[in-house]
PDB file of N, CA, C and O in Angstrom:
ATOM      1  N   MET A   1     -33.022 -24.750 -25.946  1.00  0.00           N
ATOM      2  CA  MET A   1     -32.304 -23.064 -25.613  1.00  0.00           C
ATOM      3  C   MET A   1     -32.134 -23.080 -24.680  1.00  0.00           C
ATOM      4  O   MET A   1     -30.962 -23.066 -24.304  1.00  0.00           O
ATOM      5  N   THR A   2     -33.340 -23.124 -23.610  1.00  0.00           N
ATOM      6  CA  THR A   2     -32.619 -22.524 -21.946  1.00  0.00           C
ATOM      7  C   THR A   2     -31.663 -23.204 -21.588  1.00  0.00           C
ATOM      8  O   THR A   2     -30.940 -22.650 -20.760  1.00  0.00           O
ATOM      9  N   SER A   3     -31.358 -24.276 -21.921  1.00  0.00           N
ATOM     10  CA  SER A   3     -29.727 -24.910 -20.966  1.00  0.00           C
ATOM     11  C   SER A   3     -28.826 -24.476 -22.533  1.00  0.00           C
ATOM     12  O   SER A   3     -27.673 -24.731 -22.185  1.00  0.00           O
ATOM     13  N   LEU A   4     -28.752 -24.089 -23.684  1.00  0.00           N
ATOM     14  CA  LEU A   4     -27.241 -23.415 -24.224  1.00  0.00           C
ATOM     15  C   LEU A   4     -26.987 -22.092 -23.935  1.00  0.00           C
ATOM     16  O   LEU A   4     -25.920 -21.509 -23.744  1.00  0.00           O
ATOM     17  N   TRP A   5     -28.763 -21.490 -23.928  1.00  0.00           N
ATOM     18  CA  TRP A   5     -28.502 -19.447 -22.806  1.00  0.00           C
ATOM     19  C   TRP A   5     -27.424 -19.587 -21.894  1.00  0.00           C
ATOM     20  O   TRP A   5     -26.377 -18.939 -21.909  1.00  0.00           O
ATOM     21  N   ARG A   6     -27.862 -20.769 -20.842  1.00  0.00           N
ATOM     22  CA  ARG A   6     -27.304 -20.728 -19.245  1.00  0.00           C
ATOM     23  C   ARG A   6     -25.815 -21.424 -19.820  1.00  0.00           C
ATOM     24  O   ARG A   6     -24.837 -20.678 -19.800  1.00  0.00           O
ATOM     25  N   GLY A   7     -25.662 -22.599 -20.244  1.00  0.00           N
ATOM     26  CA  GLY A   7     -24.087 -22.253 -20.781  1.00  0.00           C
ATOM     27  C   GLY A   7     -23.593 -21.271 -21.297  1.00  0.00           C
ATOM     28  O   GLY A   7     -22.496 -20.903 -20.878  1.00  0.00           O
ATOM     29  N   TRP A   8     -24.148 -20.643 -22.211  1.00  0.00           N
ATOM     30  CA  TRP A   8     -23.307 -19.547 -22.900  1.00  0.00           C
ATOM     31  C   TRP A   8     -23.461 -18.262 -21.882  1.00  0.00           C
ATOM     32  O   TRP A   8     -22.944 -17.194 -22.210  1.00  0.00           O
ATOM     33  N   LYS A   9     -24.086 -18.365 -20.804  1.00  0.00           N
ATOM     34  CA  LYS A   9     -24.026 -17.027 -19.718  1.00  0.00           C
ATOM     35  C   LYS A   9     -22.875 -17.620 -18.672  1.00  0.00           C
ATOM     36  O   LYS A   9     -22.140 -16.801 -18.120  1.00  0.00           O
ATOM     37  N   SER A  10     -22.716 -19.025 -18.399  1.00  0.00           N
ATOM     38  CA  SER A  10     -21.352 -19.518 -17.608  1.00  0.00           C
ATOM     39  C   SER A  10     -20.385 -18.950 -18.504  1.00  0.00           C
ATOM     40  O   SER A  10     -19.669 -18.026 -18.118  1.00  0.00           O
ATOM     41  N   PHE A  11     -20.287 -19.477 -19.813  1.00  0.00           N
ATOM     42  CA  PHE A  11     -18.746 -19.288 -20.092  1.00  0.00           C
ATOM     43  C   PHE A  11     -18.789 -17.769 -20.499  1.00  0.00           C
ATOM     44  O   PHE A  11     -17.765 -17.225 -20.914  1.00  0.00           O
ATOM     45  N   ALA A  12     -19.648 -17.275 -20.413  1.00  0.00           N
ATOM     46  CA  ALA A  12     -19.383 -15.390 -20.948  1.00  0.00           C
ATOM     47  C   ALA A  12     -19.446 -14.995 -19.627  1.00  0.00           C
ATOM     48  O   ALA A  12     -19.082 -13.820 -19.670  1.00  0.00           O
ATOM     49  N   HIS A  13     -19.661 -15.240 -18.616  1.00  0.00           N
ATOM     50  CA  HIS A  13     -19.085 -14.350 -17.054  1.00  0.00           C
ATOM     51  C   HIS A  13     -17.522 -14.819 -16.391  1.00  0.00           C
ATOM     52  O   HIS A  13     -16.802 -14.237 -15.580  1.00  0.00           O
ATOM     53  N   GLY A  14     -17.321 -16.391 -17.266  1.00  0.00           N
ATOM     54  CA  GLY A  14     -15.966 -16.617 -16.867  1.00  0.00           C
ATOM     55  C   GLY A  14     -14.860 -16.135 -17.707  1.00  0.00           C
ATOM     56  O   GLY A  14     -13.668 -16.333 -17.473  1.00  0.00           O
ATOM     57  N   LEU A  15     -15.359 -15.471 -18.728  1.00  0.00           N
ATOM     58  CA  LEU A  15     -14.721 -14.653 -20.418  1.00  0.00           C
ATOM     59  C   LEU A  15     -14.211 -13.125 -19.453  1.00  0.00           C
ATOM     60  O   LEU A  15     -13.119 -12.626 -19.184  1.00  0.00           O
ATOM     61  N   ILE A  16     -15.377 -12.834 -19.205  1.00  0.00           N
ATOM     62  CA  ILE A  16     -15.645 -11.611 -18.609  1.00  0.00           C
ATOM     63  C   ILE A  16     -14.575 -11.227 -17.144  1.00  0.00           C
ATOM     64  O   ILE A  16     -13.956 -10.208 -16.837  1.00  0.00           O
ATOM     65  N   LYS A  17     -14.739 -12.652 -16.442  1.00  0.00           N
ATOM     66  CA  LYS A  17     -14.017 -12.515 -15.244  1.00  0.00           C
ATOM     67  C   LYS A  17     -11.907 -12.539 -15.489  1.00  0.00           C
ATOM     68  O   LYS A  17     -11.015 -11.855 -14.987  1.00  0.00           O
ATOM     69  N   GLY A  18     -11.906 -13.520 -16.345  1.00  0.00           N
ATOM     70  CA  GLY A  18     -10.662 -13.327 -16.995  1.00  0.00           C
ATOM     71  C   GLY A  18     -10.087 -12.088 -17.325  1.00  0.00           C
ATOM     72  O   GLY A  18      -9.074 -11.612 -16.813  1.00  0.00           O
ATOM     73  N   GLN A  19     -10.858 -11.535 -18.300  1.00  0.00           N
ATOM     74  CA  GLN A  19     -11.082 -10.015 -18.957  1.00  0.00           C
ATOM     75  C   GLN A  19     -10.921  -9.211 -18.018  1.00  0.00           C
ATOM     76  O   GLN A  19      -9.698  -9.144 -17.898  1.00  0.00           O
ATOM     77  N   ASN A  20     -11.409  -8.520 -17.232  1.00  0.00           N
ATOM     78  CA  ASN A  20     -11.248  -7.592 -15.973  1.00  0.00           C
ATOM     79  C   ASN A  20      -9.990  -8.085 -15.653  1.00  0.00           C
ATOM     80  O   ASN A  20      -9.195  -7.341 -16.228  1.00  0.00           O
ATOM     81  N   TRP A  21      -9.206  -9.191 -14.863  1.00  0.00           N
ATOM     82  CA  TRP A  21      -8.375  -9.645 -14.384  1.00  0.00           C
ATOM     83  C   TRP A  21      -7.048  -8.719 -15.058  1.00  0.00           C
ATOM     84  O   TRP A  21      -6.216  -7.884 -14.703  1.00  0.00           O
ATOM     85  N   LEU A  22      -7.374  -9.303 -15.983  1.00  0.00           N
ATOM     86  CA  LEU A  22      -6.105  -9.139 -17.169  1.00  0.00           C
ATOM     87  C   LEU A  22      -5.906  -7.193 -17.120  1.00  0.00           C
ATOM     88  O   LEU A  22      -4.949  -6.550 -16.688  1.00  0.00           O
ATOM     89  N   LEU A  23      -7.260  -6.669 -17.765  1.00  0.00           N
ATOM     90  CA  LEU A  23      -7.280  -4.750 -17.884  1.00  0.00           C
ATOM     91  C   LEU A  23      -6.593  -5.002 -16.735  1.00  0.00           C
ATOM     92  O   LEU A  23      -5.410  -4.664 -16.730  1.00  0.00           O
ATOM     93  N   MET A  24      -7.073  -5.544 -15.702  1.00  0.00           N
ATOM     94  CA  MET A  24      -6.820  -4.874 -14.188  1.00  0.00           C
ATOM     95  C   MET A  24      -4.888  -4.784 -13.966  1.00  0.00           C
ATOM     96  O   MET A  24      -4.150  -3.840 -13.683  1.00  0.00           O
ATOM     97  N   ALA A  25      -4.633  -6.173 -14.242  1.00  0.00           N
ATOM     98  CA  ALA A  25      -3.303  -6.021 -14.102  1.00  0.00           C
ATOM     99  C   ALA A  25      -2.260  -5.215 -15.034  1.00  0.00           C
ATOM    100  O   ALA A  25      -1.159  -4.911 -14.575  1.00  0.00           O
ATOM    101  N   ILE A  26      -2.644  -4.863 -16.406  1.00  0.00           N
ATOM    102  CA  ILE A  26      -2.273  -4.129 -17.302  1.00  0.00           C
ATOM    103  C   ILE A  26      -2.329  -2.394 -16.850  1.00  0.00           C
ATOM    104  O   ILE A  26      -1.479  -1.506 -16.915  1.00  0.00           O
ATOM    105  N   ALA A  27      -3.788  -2.419 -16.363  1.00  0.00           N
ATOM    106  CA  ALA A  27      -3.559  -0.582 -15.835  1.00  0.00           C
ATOM    107  C   ALA A  27      -2.317  -0.673 -14.277  1.00  0.00           C
ATOM    108  O   ALA A  27      -1.396   0.143 -14.243  1.00  0.00           O
ATOM    109  N   TYR A  28      -2.439  -1.495 -13.373  1.00  0.00           N
ATOM    110  CA  TYR A  28      -1.802  -1.528 -12.704  1.00  0.00           C
ATOM    111  C   TYR A  28      -0.056  -1.334 -13.484  1.00  0.00           C
ATOM    112  O   TYR A  28       0.681  -0.349 -13.435  1.00  0.00           O
ATOM    113  N   VAL A  29       0.123  -2.385 -14.014  1.00  0.00           N
ATOM    114  CA  VAL A  29       1.422  -2.003 -14.252  1.00  0.00           C
ATOM    115  C   VAL A  29       1.996  -0.339 -15.639  1.00  0.00           C
ATOM    116  O   VAL A  29       3.013   0.297 -15.916  1.00  0.00           O
ATOM    117  N   VAL A  30       0.596  -0.388 -16.036  1.00  0.00           N
ATOM    118  CA  VAL A  30       0.862   0.996 -16.700  1.00  0.00           C
ATOM    119  C   VAL A  30       1.320   2.237 -15.730  1.00  0.00           C
ATOM    120  O   VAL A  30       2.337   2.919 -15.856  1.00  0.00           O
ATOM    121  N   ALA A  31       0.109   2.369 -14.540  1.00  0.00           N
ATOM    122  CA  ALA A  31       0.112   3.145 -13.811  1.00  0.00           C
ATOM    123  C   ALA A  31       0.857   3.468 -13.162  1.00  0.00           C
ATOM    124  O   ALA A  31       1.108   4.653 -12.938  1.00  0.00           O
ATOM    125  N   LEU A  32       1.512   2.368 -12.598  1.00  0.00           N
ATOM    126  CA  LEU A  32       2.505   2.305 -11.089  1.00  0.00           C
ATOM    127  C   LEU A  32       3.480   2.223 -11.357  1.00  0.00           C
ATOM    128  O   LEU A  32       4.277   2.494 -10.460  1.00  0.00           O
ATOM    129  N   GLY A  33       3.903   1.923 -12.344  1.00  0.00           N
ATOM    130  CA  GLY A  33       5.680   1.452 -12.842  1.00  0.00           C
ATOM    131  C   GLY A  33       6.285   2.352 -13.219  1.00  0.00           C
ATOM    132  O   GLY A  33       7.471   2.340 -12.889  1.00  0.00           O
ATOM    133  N   PRO A  34       5.766   3.624 -14.126  1.00  0.00           N
ATOM    134  CA  PRO A  34       5.996   4.575 -14.251  1.00  0.00           C
ATOM    135  C   PRO A  34       6.108   5.786 -13.235  1.00  0.00           C
ATOM    136  O   PRO A  34       6.892   6.726 -13.108  1.00  0.00           O
ATOM    137  N   VAL A  35       5.147   5.412 -12.668  1.00  0.00           N
ATOM    138  CA  VAL A  35       5.811   6.563 -11.576  1.00  0.00           C
ATOM    139  C   VAL A  35       6.289   6.311  -9.984  1.00  0.00           C
ATOM    140  O   VAL A  35       6.430   7.151  -9.096  1.00  0.00           O
ATOM    141  N   SER A  36       6.514   4.668  -9.935  1.00  0.00           N
ATOM    142  CA  SER A  36       7.172   4.192  -8.879  1.00  0.00           C
ATOM    143  C   SER A  36       8.888   4.826  -9.669  1.00  0.00           C
ATOM    144  O   SER A  36       9.543   5.792  -9.277  1.00  0.00           O
ATOM    145  N   ILE A  37       9.216   3.893 -10.829  1.00  0.00           N
ATOM    146  CA  ILE A  37      10.453   4.776 -11.219  1.00  0.00           C
ATOM    147  C   ILE A  37      10.211   6.065 -11.504  1.00  0.00           C
ATOM    148  O   ILE A  37       9.836   5.934 -12.669  1.00  0.00           O
ATOM    149  N   PHE A  38      10.166   6.969 -11.331  1.00  0.00           N
ATOM    150  CA  PHE A  38      10.197   8.338 -11.198  1.00  0.00           C
ATOM    151  C   PHE A  38      10.072   9.072  -9.929  1.00  0.00           C
ATOM    152  O   PHE A  38      10.730  10.098  -9.755  1.00  0.00           O
ATOM    153  N   ILE A  39       9.686   8.852  -9.496  1.00  0.00           N
ATOM    154  CA  ILE A  39       9.731   8.518  -7.619  1.00  0.00           C
ATOM    155  C   ILE A  39      11.070   8.223  -7.402  1.00  0.00           C
ATOM    156  O   ILE A  39      11.751   9.077  -6.833  1.00  0.00           O
ATOM    157  N   LYS A  40      11.771   6.776  -7.878  1.00  0.00           N
ATOM    158  CA  LYS A  40      12.541   6.579  -6.541  1.00  0.00           C
ATOM    159  C   LYS A  40      14.224   7.126  -7.689  1.00  0.00           C
ATOM    160  O   LYS A  40      15.356   6.926  -7.250  1.00  0.00           O
ATOM    161  N   LEU A  41      13.928   7.904  -9.356  1.00  0.00           N
ATOM    162  CA  LEU A  41      14.430   8.417  -9.714  1.00  0.00           C
ATOM    163  C   LEU A  41      14.782   9.994  -8.968  1.00  0.00           C
ATOM    164  O   LEU A  41      15.867  10.426  -8.582  1.00  0.00           O
ATOM    165  N   SER A  42      13.856  10.430  -8.948  1.00  0.00           N
ATOM    166  CA  SER A  42      13.733  11.738  -8.624  1.00  0.00           C
ATOM    167  C   SER A  42      13.882  12.030  -7.210  1.00  0.00           C
ATOM    168  O   SER A  42      13.912  13.173  -6.755  1.00  0.00           O
ATOM    169  N   ARG A  43      14.008  10.581  -6.284  1.00  0.00           N
ATOM    170  CA  ARG A  43      13.568  11.320  -4.800  1.00  0.00           C
ATOM    171  C   ARG A  43      15.538  11.621  -4.293  1.00  0.00           C
ATOM    172  O   ARG A  43      16.556  11.110  -4.760  1.00  0.00           O
ATOM    173  N   ARG A  44      15.432  12.185  -3.684  1.00  0.00           N
ATOM    174  CA  ARG A  44      16.947  13.244  -3.111  1.00  0.00           C
ATOM    175  C   ARG A  44      17.266  11.919  -2.001  1.00  0.00           C
ATOM    176  O   ARG A  44      16.454  11.428  -1.218  1.00  0.00           O
ATOM    177  N   LYS A  45      18.628  11.543  -2.193  1.00  0.00           N
ATOM    178  CA  LYS A  45      18.754  11.274  -0.954  1.00  0.00           C
ATOM    179  C   LYS A  45      18.604  11.980   0.271  1.00  0.00           C
ATOM    180  O   LYS A  45      18.668  13.165   0.597  1.00  0.00           O
ATOM    181  N   LEU A  46      18.247  10.231   1.216  1.00  0.00           N
ATOM    182  CA  LEU A  46      17.976  10.689   3.040  1.00  0.00           C
ATOM    183  C   LEU A  46      19.297  10.624   3.711  1.00  0.00           C
ATOM    184  O   LEU A  46      19.375  10.366   4.912  1.00  0.00           O
ATOM    185  N   ASP A  47      20.403  10.865   2.926  1.00  0.00           N
ATOM    186  CA  ASP A  47      21.651  11.162   4.076  1.00  0.00           C
ATOM    187  C   ASP A  47      21.578  11.855   4.759  1.00  0.00           C
ATOM    188  O   ASP A  47      21.535  12.995   4.297  1.00  0.00           O
ATOM    189  N   ARG A  48      21.516  11.739   6.167  1.00  0.00           N
ATOM    190  CA  ARG A  48      21.599  12.782   7.368  1.00  0.00           C
ATOM    191  C   ARG A  48      22.867  12.949   7.941  1.00  0.00           C
ATOM    192  O   ARG A  48      22.823  13.512   9.034  1.00  0.00           O
ATOM    193  N   GLY A  49      24.114  12.599   7.498  1.00  0.00           N
ATOM    194  CA  GLY A  49      25.248  12.676   7.602  1.00  0.00           C
ATOM    195  C   GLY A  49      25.745  11.766   8.886  1.00  0.00           C
ATOM    196  O   GLY A  49      25.043  10.842   9.296  1.00  0.00           O
ATOM    197  N   PRO A  50      27.026  12.105   9.494  1.00  0.00           N
ATOM    198  CA  PRO A  50      26.946  10.365  10.085  1.00  0.00           C
ATOM    199  C   PRO A  50      26.378  10.578  11.502  1.00  0.00           C
ATOM    200  O   PRO A  50      26.070  11.564  12.171  1.00  0.00           O
ATOM    201  N   ALA A  51      26.370   9.386  11.661  1.00  0.00           N
ATOM    202  CA  ALA A  51      25.771   9.032  13.194  1.00  0.00           C
ATOM    203  C   ALA A  51      26.750   8.401  13.733  1.00  0.00           C
ATOM    204  O   ALA A  51      27.837   8.015  13.303  1.00  0.00           O
ATOM    205  N   ASP A  52      25.956   8.312  15.258  1.00  0.00           N
ATOM    206  CA  ASP A  52      27.072   7.584  15.850  1.00  0.00           C
ATOM    207  C   ASP A  52      26.709   6.196  15.809  1.00  0.00           C
ATOM    208  O   ASP A  52      25.498   6.132  15.595  1.00  0.00           O
ATOM    209  N   PRO A  53      27.206   5.092  15.915  1.00  0.00           N
ATOM    210  CA  PRO A  53      27.645   3.894  15.708  1.00  0.00           C
ATOM    211  C   PRO A  53      27.644   3.618  17.101  1.00  0.00           C
ATOM    212  O   PRO A  53      27.239   2.462  17.232  1.00  0.00           O
ATOM    213  N   ASP A  54      27.877   4.076  18.099  1.00  0.00           N
ATOM    214  CA  ASP A  54      27.737   3.098  19.434  1.00  0.00           C
ATOM    215  C   ASP A  54      25.941   3.585  20.444  1.00  0.00           C
ATOM    216  O   ASP A  54      25.365   3.174  21.452  1.00  0.00           O
ATOM    217  N   ALA A  55      25.706   4.594  19.434  1.00  0.00           N
ATOM    218  CA  ALA A  55      23.674   4.493  19.365  1.00  0.00           C
ATOM    219  C   ALA A  55      23.402   3.699  20.034  1.00  0.00           C
ATOM    220  O   ALA A  55      24.366   2.955  19.856  1.00  0.00           O
ATOM    221  N   LYS A  56      22.681   3.123  20.863  1.00  0.00           N
ATOM    222  CA  LYS A  56      21.736   2.455  20.752  1.00  0.00           C
ATOM    223  C   LYS A  56      20.410   2.309  20.209  1.00  0.00           C
ATOM    224  O   LYS A  56      19.756   1.284  20.016  1.00  0.00           O
ATOM    225  N   THR A  57      20.057   3.847  19.940  1.00  0.00           N
ATOM    226  CA  THR A  57      18.571   4.152  19.269  1.00  0.00           C
ATOM    227  C   THR A  57      19.202   5.461  18.653  1.00  0.00           C
ATOM    228  O   THR A  57      20.264   5.921  19.073  1.00  0.00           O
ATOM    229  N   TYR A  58      18.391   6.096  17.507  1.00  0.00           N
ATOM    230  CA  TYR A  58      18.685   7.272  16.946  1.00  0.00           C
ATOM    231  C   TYR A  58      17.081   8.143  17.286  1.00  0.00           C
ATOM    232  O   TYR A  58      16.776   9.118  16.598  1.00  0.00           O
ATOM    233  N   GLY A  59      16.308   7.717  18.236  1.00  0.00           N
ATOM    234  CA  GLY A  59      14.863   8.184  18.462  1.00  0.00           C
ATOM    235  C   GLY A  59      15.122   9.533  19.384  1.00  0.00           C
ATOM    236  O   GLY A  59      16.151   9.921  19.938  1.00  0.00           O
ATOM    237  N   LEU A  60      14.011  10.004  19.342  1.00  0.00           N
ATOM    238  CA  LEU A  60      14.505  10.979  20.924  1.00  0.00           C
ATOM    239  C   LEU A  60      13.492  10.464  21.744  1.00  0.00           C
ATOM    240  O   LEU A  60      12.589   9.760  21.290  1.00  0.00           O
ATOM    241  N   SER A  61      13.627  10.892  23.378  1.00  0.00           N
ATOM    242  CA  SER A  61      13.199  10.209  24.269  1.00  0.00           C
ATOM    243  C   SER A  61      11.945  11.487  24.414  1.00  0.00           C
ATOM    244  O   SER A  61      12.048  12.621  23.947  1.00  0.00           O
ATOM    245  N   VAL A  62      10.874  10.983  25.125  1.00  0.00           N
ATOM    246  CA  VAL A  62       9.629  11.674  25.073  1.00  0.00           C
ATOM    247  C   VAL A  62       8.897  11.496  26.911  1.00  0.00           C
ATOM    248  O   VAL A  62       8.482  10.458  27.428  1.00  0.00           O
ATOM    249  N   ALA A  63       8.957  12.849  27.507  1.00  0.00           N
ATOM    250  CA  ALA A  63       8.415  12.955  28.689  1.00  0.00           C
ATOM    251  C   ALA A  63       6.466  12.050  28.568  1.00  0.00           C
ATOM    252  O   ALA A  63       5.374  12.168  28.012  1.00  0.00           O
ATOM    253  N   GLN A  64       7.089  11.362  29.371  1.00  0.00           N
ATOM    254  CA  GLN A  64       5.859  10.973  29.422  1.00  0.00           C
ATOM    255  C   GLN A  64       4.784  11.261  30.657  1.00  0.00           C
ATOM    256  O   GLN A  64       5.042  11.126  31.854  1.00  0.00           O
ATOM    257  N   ALA A  65       3.689  11.632  30.165  1.00  0.00           N
ATOM    258  CA  ALA A  65       2.806  12.005  31.457  1.00  0.00           C
ATOM    259  C   ALA A  65       2.324  11.289  32.575  1.00  0.00           C
ATOM    260  O   ALA A  65       2.193  10.075  32.419  1.00  0.00           O
ATOM    261  N   PRO A  66       2.074  11.711  33.513  1.00  0.00           N
ATOM    262  CA  PRO A  66       1.728  10.473  34.342  1.00  0.00           C
ATOM    263  C   PRO A  66       0.233   9.186  33.807  1.00  0.00           C
ATOM    264  O   PRO A  66      -0.522   9.283  32.840  1.00  0.00           O
ATOM    265  N   MET A  67       0.265   8.551  34.438  1.00  0.00           N
ATOM    266  CA  MET A  67      -0.819   7.007  34.067  1.00  0.00           C
ATOM    267  C   MET A  67      -1.802   7.374  35.328  1.00  0.00           C
ATOM    268  O   MET A  67      -1.836   6.965  36.488  1.00  0.00           O
ATOM    269  N   ASP A  68      -2.481   8.196  34.691  1.00  0.00           N
ATOM    270  CA  ASP A  68      -3.972   8.469  35.787  1.00  0.00           C
ATOM    271  C   ASP A  68      -5.314   7.929  35.122  1.00  0.00           C
ATOM    272  O   ASP A  68      -5.238   7.236  34.108  1.00  0.00           O
ATOM    273  N   VAL A  69      -6.389   8.206  35.620  1.00  0.00           N
ATOM    274  CA  VAL A  69      -7.786   8.539  34.908  1.00  0.00           C
ATOM    275  C   VAL A  69      -7.740   8.897  33.844  1.00  0.00           C
ATOM    276  O   VAL A  69      -7.599   8.286  32.785  1.00  0.00           O
ATOM    277  N   ARG A  70      -7.937  10.614  34.231  1.00  0.00           N
ATOM    278  CA  ARG A  70      -8.202  11.483  33.455  1.00  0.00           C
ATOM    279  C   ARG A  70      -7.228  11.142  31.988  1.00  0.00           C
ATOM    280  O   ARG A  70      -8.037  10.870  31.100  1.00  0.00           O
ATOM    281  N   ARG A  71      -6.153  11.085  31.580  1.00  0.00           N
ATOM    282  CA  ARG A  71      -5.409  10.536  30.688  1.00  0.00           C
ATOM    283  C   ARG A  71      -5.872   9.405  29.827  1.00  0.00           C
ATOM    284  O   ARG A  71      -6.014   9.571  28.616  1.00  0.00           O
ATOM    285  N   ALA A  72      -6.140   8.126  30.481  1.00  0.00           N
ATOM    286  CA  ALA A  72      -7.104   7.332  30.304  1.00  0.00           C
ATOM    287  C   ALA A  72      -8.841   7.717  29.263  1.00  0.00           C
ATOM    288  O   ALA A  72      -9.480   6.992  28.500  1.00  0.00           O
ATOM    289  N   GLN A  73      -9.066   9.094  29.708  1.00  0.00           N
ATOM    290  CA  GLN A  73     -10.412   9.149  29.222  1.00  0.00           C
ATOM    291  C   GLN A  73     -10.047  10.177  28.182  1.00  0.00           C
ATOM    292  O   GLN A  73     -11.003  10.509  27.480  1.00  0.00           O
ATOM    293  N   ARG A  74      -8.933  10.744  27.919  1.00  0.00           N
ATOM    294  CA  ARG A  74      -8.524  11.986  27.555  1.00  0.00           C
ATOM    295  C   ARG A  74      -7.764  10.865  26.028  1.00  0.00           C
ATOM    296  O   ARG A  74      -6.929  10.072  26.462  1.00  0.00           O
ATOM    297  N   GLN A  75      -7.882  10.811  25.157  1.00  0.00           N
ATOM    298  CA  GLN A  75      -7.172   9.517  24.459  1.00  0.00           C
ATOM    299  C   GLN A  75      -6.431   9.903  23.170  1.00  0.00           C
ATOM    300  O   GLN A  75      -5.594   9.170  22.643  1.00  0.00           O
ATOM    301  N   PHE A  76      -6.735  10.900  22.780  1.00  0.00           N
ATOM    302  CA  PHE A  76      -5.285  11.910  21.940  1.00  0.00           C
ATOM    303  C   PHE A  76      -5.020  13.114  22.318  1.00  0.00           C
ATOM    304  O   PHE A  76      -4.106  13.741  21.783  1.00  0.00           O
TER     305      PHE A  76
END
């Protein structure tokens, strides 16, 4: 009976692993699918108007503070 019980436990654990994977996959698709579709449909376009096609970058330049020990000690 002990070997039968151990075999059953091994089978049941494998079955539960598969069942958990399947249920989590279904929950992921059911929860995130409609949410992502809703966000994609309701999001406004992020068009900010015509840009300069010859520009190397659209980022703003930031003035750098001098690199010294005091700045290294103050990380943020």
